[in-house]
C-alpha positions as CSV (number, residue, x, y, z in Angstrom):
1,N,40.7,10.6,-21.5
2,E,43.9,12.2,-22.5
3,N,42.2,14.5,-25.3
4,S,42.2,18.1,-23.7
5,A,39.5,19.0,-25.9
6,V,37.3,16.4,-24.5
7,D,38.0,17.6,-21.0
8,L,36.2,20.8,-21.8
9,I,32.8,18.8,-22.6
10,G,30.2,19.2,-19.8
11,F,30.8,23.0,-19.0
12,E,28.2,25.2,-20.9
13,D,28.4,25.5,-24.5
14,A,31.9,23.6,-24.6
15,S,30.4,20.8,-26.8
16,D,29.4,23.1,-29.6
17,I,32.9,24.7,-29.4
18,V,34.7,21.4,-29.5
19,I,32.7,20.1,-32.4
20,D,32.5,23.2,-34.2
21,N,36.1,24.0,-34.5
22,P,37.9,21.3,-37.2
23,F,41.0,21.1,-34.8
24,T,39.2,20.2,-31.5
25,A,36.6,18.1,-33.6
26,M,39.1,15.8,-35.0
27,E,40.5,15.6,-31.6
28,Y,37.6,14.6,-30.0
29,L,36.4,12.3,-32.9
30,T,39.8,10.5,-33.3
31,G,39.4,6.8,-32.5
32,S,36.6,4.2,-33.0
33,W,32.9,4.9,-32.5
34,I,30.2,2.2,-32.9
35,D,26.6,2.0,-32.4
36,E,24.9,0.1,-29.5
37,T,24.2,-2.9,-31.8
38,N,27.6,-3.1,-33.3
39,T,26.3,-2.6,-36.8
40,Y,27.4,1.0,-37.5
41,Y,30.9,2.7,-37.0
42,F,32.9,5.7,-37.6
43,V,36.6,5.5,-37.3
44,V,39.0,8.5,-37.4
45,T,42.6,7.9,-37.6
46,K,45.5,10.4,-37.5
47,Q,48.5,9.8,-39.4
48,G,51.2,12.6,-39.4
49,D,49.1,15.6,-40.0
50,S,46.5,13.9,-41.8
51,Y,43.3,12.2,-40.6
52,W,41.9,9.1,-42.5
53,F,38.2,8.1,-42.0
54,S,36.4,4.8,-42.3
55,Y,32.6,4.1,-41.7
56,N,29.5,2.5,-42.8
57,I,26.9,4.9,-42.0
58,P,25.0,6.1,-45.1
59,I,26.7,8.4,-47.5
60,N,25.6,9.8,-51.0
61,S,28.9,11.1,-52.3
62,S,32.4,10.2,-52.7
63,G,35.9,12.0,-52.8
64,N,37.6,14.2,-50.5
65,V,36.6,14.9,-46.9
66,F,36.0,18.5,-45.5
67,Y,34.9,19.4,-42.1
68,N,33.2,22.7,-40.9
69,E,31.2,23.6,-38.0
70,G,30.2,20.3,-36.9
71,I,29.4,19.0,-40.5
72,L,31.5,16.3,-42.5
73,S,31.1,17.1,-46.3
74,I,32.6,14.9,-49.3
75,G,33.3,15.9,-52.7
76,T,35.9,17.0,-55.1
77,T,36.5,20.6,-53.6
78,E,35.1,22.2,-50.4
79,D,32.8,24.4,-52.4
80,T,31.1,21.4,-54.4
81,A,31.2,19.0,-51.3
82,S,27.9,17.8,-50.1
83,E,27.2,17.5,-46.4
84,Q,27.0,14.0,-45.2
85,F,27.1,13.8,-41.4
86,K,26.4,16.4,-38.6
87,F,28.0,15.5,-35.4
88,I,26.3,16.3,-32.0
89,I,28.3,15.5,-28.8
90,Q,26.2,14.0,-26.1
91,N,29.1,13.2,-23.7
92,P,32.7,12.6,-23.9
93,D,32.2,9.0,-25.1
94,K,28.7,9.4,-27.0
95,V,28.2,11.2,-30.1
96,L,24.9,11.6,-32.2
97,V,25.6,11.4,-35.8
98,R,22.7,12.7,-38.3
99,C,23.2,11.3,-41.7
100,F,21.9,13.7,-44.5
101,A,21.8,10.9,-47.1
102,D,19.0,9.3,-45.8
103,N,18.1,11.4,-42.7
104,S,19.0,8.8,-40.4
105,E,20.5,9.4,-36.9
106,Y,23.0,7.0,-35.0
107,F,24.1,7.1,-31.3
108,L,27.7,5.9,-31.7
109,Y,30.0,5.3,-28.6
110,R,33.8,5.5,-28.3
111,Q,35.6,2.4,-27.9
112,V,38.5,1.9,-25.7
113,Q,41.5,0.9,-27.4
């Protein structure tokens, strides 16, 4: 894996440090993630200084995306955005996503491009 942040995973507390920081979290999450049944996905694409998100895991809001301490929120402003997903790194190529919309959880796996 070419992501320097991902190289830290495996060291004590490194996963929390990577996912809690918005910059290293986006570096880690950039790419395509799919569950083991090929049903649910979460994709992060970087274009210039912006990140674009595509997903079909449950949400209950629409609008702008905000990220803070492992939690992705969606809404008009950061102050009014509602929490949608919590990311918990399992290993460099596996992440647990907790969806606040319906309290579901999904293990998603990094797809090799």
